N, C-alpha and C positions, 0 to 999 in steps of 0.2 A: 505494500500499499504506500509503503515512503517513498517509491519510484514516482508516484504521480508530482511531488513535490516539486522535484528537478522538472518534469515535465510542463508543468503550470509555469514555473518560472523560465523556462526557456522560450514560451508561447508569449507571454507577458512582455519577454524581452523582444522577441522580434516584433512586436505589435507596439513596442515604445510604451507599455503602460508599467509605469512606477508602482501604483499603487492599486488594489482592486478588491472586492468581494468576490466572495466564491460561494456557493450553494451545489447540494449535491441531495439527489432523495435516492429511496431504497438502496441499492448496492451503492450508489455513488455519492453516500452519506458522508462516511467515513472518509472516503478521498477528500472531501471537503473539510473535514475537521483534522486531516493530517497535513494536507496545504495550509491551512490556519496556524497549525502547530510550528510545520516546518520554516514558515516564512512569517513570521510575527512582524518584522520589520515593515512587509508590503500589505499585507491584508487589512483590511478594514475594517470587513465583518465577517462572519461565516453561519453559513445556516444548514442546517442536516433535517431534512424533513424524510419522516418514515425510515432513518436509517437503521442500521442492522447493529447487534451487542456484539463484541467478540465472541465467536465461537467455543473457546474453551475458558470461559469465565467461570470459574468454580461458583457451584450453588445455583447456577441460573438455569432454568428448562428453557433452551434457546428454544423451541417448538412448541411452547404453549402460547395458545392462541394464534399461530401462525397460520396463514392462510394453503390449504392444500397445494396451490399450484407451487408457493415456495417452497414447500416441503419437500414434492418431488425432485424439484431442481436439486437443490441440497443433496437428496437421496444418489443422483447420478452425481454429482460432485465427487462423494463419499466413494463412490465406485472408481474414479480417476476421469484424467483431463479427457480421454478417448470416447466414454461414456458419454459424457456431462457433452460433449461438443456435437457428437453424432445426434444428440436428444434436443440441445439446442438449435441446430440447422433445422430439423423439424417443426421446433416451436416457431422458428424465425418464418418460416416459410409461411405457417398459418398467421400468424401475426400479421404479416403483410398484405394477408389477401383480407385480414378480418379491417385493417384500417382502411383499404381500400374502398371498403363499402360502408362501414360502421367505427369509424375510431371509438367510441364509446365499450365497444367489444376489443379493444386491442388486447388484453391480456387473457382471455378467456369468457363464455359464458356462464360460469362456473364460480368466479371470483365472486364474493360477496363483498359490493359497494354500500358506503353509507349512504345516506340520503343527499348528504351535502356532497360527497362524490359523485353521486348521480347528478345532482343539479350543475356540477362544473362541466361534465361530460355531455349535458346537453348543450351547453354553449357554444354555437357554431364557431366562434373564433377559437375557441380551447380545442375542438374536434380538429379544426384544421391545424392549429400548431401540434397534435399529437399524431396527425396524417404526416405532416412533414420530418416530426423529430423521430419519429420510427422507421421511418425511410431513409433517414439519414444516420441513424445509427447502426443500420446494417447492410448499408452501401458497399462496404469493404468487407462485408461478411460478417460472421458472427464473433470472432476473438476478442473481442472488447468485453462483449458480456462475458462469454467463456472464464477471460481472467477475473470480471471481478466477482461471479460465483465464486470460483476460487481461492481468492483472497478472502 
C-alpha cells in the first residue's frame, strides 16, 4: 500500500501540484490514508469512504456485516492471485455490461444498498459519472483492481 505514496507524489510532481487533498473509497480508502501519512507536508486533507480495516487486526471479525460480494472476492484473494485475477476478469466483464445499461447495477443485483445510496444512484449525473469511472477503471485491464484486493 505504501507504494501508492511514491506514485501519487510522482503524479502530483508531473502536474506541478505542490499541495493537494486525497480521497479514496472502498479498497482505495486505505491508499488515501497511506498517501496522507506518507506526504504530510503536501496533503491538505484526506478522506476514506467505506474503507477497509487491516485484514490481520487481532480480535476483529473482518467479515462481520460485509456484503456477500466482497466476501466472495476476498475468498478468491485468499486462494491466490491467479484465482483472483481470473474471477475479477469475469466480474469486470459483467460490470461493464451492467453500467452500459444501468450504472446503479454496477456491482450486482444482489448488493444491498441503503435508501440514501439508491437515491444517489438515481441521480442522472451520478449515473453518468459511475459509467465513466467504471469504463476508465478497466480500460487497461483488471490488474489495478486485483492489486487493491490483494493489498
